[in-house]
C-alpha positions in Angstrom: -8.8 -3.3 -15.2 -5.6 -2.7 -17.0 -3.5 -5.7 -16.4 -0.5 -3.9 -18.6 -0.3 -1.1 -16.2 -1.4 -3.2 -13.3 -4.2 -0.6 -12.6 -7.7 -1.0 -11.6 -10.3 1.9 -11.2 -13.1 1.3 -8.7 -16.2 3.6 -8.3 -17.9 3.5 -5.1 -20.4 5.4 -3.0 -18.4 7.3 -0.3 -21.4 7.4 1.8 -21.6 3.7 2.1 -18.0 2.4 1.7 -14.9 3.9 3.7 -11.5 4.0 1.7 -10.0 2.0 4.8 -12.5 -1.0 4.2 -12.0 -1.0 0.7 -8.3 -1.0 0.9 -8.6 -3.9 3.5 -10.8 -5.9 0.8 -8.2 -5.6 -1.9 -5.3 -6.7 0.6 -7.2 -9.9 1.4 -7.2 -10.8 -2.4 -3.3 -10.5 -2.3 -3.5 -7.4 -4.2 -1.8 -4.1 -2.9 -3.7 -0.8 -3.0 -1.8 2.1 -4.4 -2.2 5.9 -4.3 -6.1 7.0 -4.3 -7.0 9.7 -7.0 -10.4 11.2 -6.5 -12.6 12.8 -8.8 -15.1 15.3 -7.7 -18.0 16.3 -10.3 -18.7 20.1 -10.4 -22.3 21.0 -11.5 -22.7 23.9 -13.7 -19.0 24.7 -14.5 -18.4 27.3 -17.0 -15.7 27.0 -19.4 
């Protein structure tokens, strides 16, 4: 969590948690979820 930039990063298991439910929990704590960025690991990537 970066309070200066007002940004939090969340790692979650997409097989167990749906984005809609995650956003609902965030809103329940009086925070507003912003844009979503997704990082996808690529196995055996060549440079």
